[in-house]
N, C-alpha and C positions, 0 to 999 in steps of 0.2 A: 671408329666412333660409334657410340651407342645412342639409342633414343633416350629421351628424358623419362624418368620413372615417377617422380613426385608422389602424388596421392596413392597410387596403387601399391608402390613398394612400401610406403609408410604404413598403410593399412596392413599389408601382409606381414611386415616385420613386427608390428605391435600385436597382431593376432597370434602369430607364432610364439611370441614371448609369453603372452597370457596363457595359451594352451599348454605350454611347457611348464610354466612356473606355478600355475594356480593350484595343482594338487598339493604341492609342498607348502605353499603359503597358507592354504586352508587347514592343512594338518597342523602347522605351527600355531594358528589361531585356536584350533580345538584343544591342542595340548596346553596352551597358555590359559585358556578359560576354564578348563576342567568342568564343563557343563554339558553333559551328553544329551540333554533334552533338546538342544538347538542343533538341528542338522545343517551341515554346510557341504552339500554334495557338489561334485564337479559340475560346472555349467553344462547344460544340455544343448543350448542353441547359441549361435553366434550370427550377428547381422551387421551389415554395413549401411543400413538404411533405418529410418525411424519408424515407419508405419508397418511393422511386421504384424500380420493378422493371426497366424496360428503358430504357436511355438510352445515349447516346454520350458518351465523355469527350473533352476535359475537360467536366465538368458543374459548374454552379454551383447551390448551394442557398441560399435566403434564407429563414430560419425566424424568425418573430416569436414569441418565447417568453413575453414578459411586457410588459404596459403598466401602469405605475403612474401613476395620475392624481394631480395635485397638487390640494390643497384650495384652492379659490378661493371668494370671497364668493358668496352666493346671488344669482342673477340675472346672473351674469357672462356676457358674450357671447363668451367664448373658452375654449379648453381648453389646459391646460398639462400635459404628461405626460413621463415618462421611459420609454423603451422599451429592452428587452433583446432584441437581434436578433443572430442568428448568420448569418454569411455564410461558406460553405465552398466549397472547390473540390476535386473528386475528379479525380485524374490517374492515368494509367497509362503504363507503359513496359515494355520487354522485359528491362531490366537494373535491378538495384537501385540502382546508382550513378547512372544517368541519372534514375531515378524520384525519388530524393531531391533531386537538383539541380532537376528540373522542379517539384517541389512547392515548394521554396524560392523559385523564380522567380515562380510564380503568387502566392505569398504576398507577395512584394515588390511585384508589380504591383497586387494588390488593396489592400495597405496604402497605396500611393501614391494610389490613387483615393479611398479611404474616410476616411483619417485626417484629422481636423480639417477636415471638409468641411461646408459649409452648402448646403442645397438649399431652393428655394422653388418651390411649385407654379405652373403657368402662370397661374392665376387669383389668385395671391398670397394665398390663404387659408390655406395650410399651409406651415410652415417647419420644417425639420429641421436640427439641428446634430449631426454624427456624430463620434464619437471611437472609435478602436480601443482597446479596454480591455485585451485580451490575445489571444494567438495560441496555438492548440493544434495539435499534429501527431499524427496517428494512427500506429499501427504500420503497417508495410508488410504487405500480404496478397496472396495469390495464389489460383489455382483451388482448391488444396487447402483453402483457408479459405472459399471462396465458389464454389458450383457454377455461378454465372452468368458467371464470368470464364473466358475461354478459356485453354488450356494456354500456359505461357510468358509470361504477362502478369502484371505486378505492379501493384497499386494502392495509393495513399496519399491521405489526405484532410488538408487544412489548414483549420482553423476560425478565423475572426476573430470575436471577440466584440465587438459594438458596443454602446456606450452612446449612445443617441440622445435628444436633447432634442427634444420635439415641441410646437409651438405651432400652434393652429388657431383661426381666427376663425369664429364661427357666424353 
């Protein structure tokens, strides 16, 4: 009998998926858009908490906000749950036009990776089924809004809200 994995395994499985798939998904977006002036480099930073102080962009945040356990019979040897997870990417650029296009392109790549995706842990004890529920775009901001951002650089964040079905054998 193993211990419960819940949030930690869900985070690790989603992180591994993004790290593995993001280079190809960004390449697909670049190939499709045929616009070389918008850079879409591989993310440099990954976080499991919201208040990161120093990081390089593009940065990915995977935030587990809520896990709702399903009621199962007493003595069940499994867990069934619904998780509310946010995956966001923070990008920056020197022009607002390029910034918005860059944010849209990372959103397209992350959506391709995450939407309607099933993941199974290497030991087959945990299974996740991911659906992108909605996508939110932050306003653009600059140094005048945030003292940690250098002059002439704008930032924007895109948040993909995930609905994740979680099954786990105990």
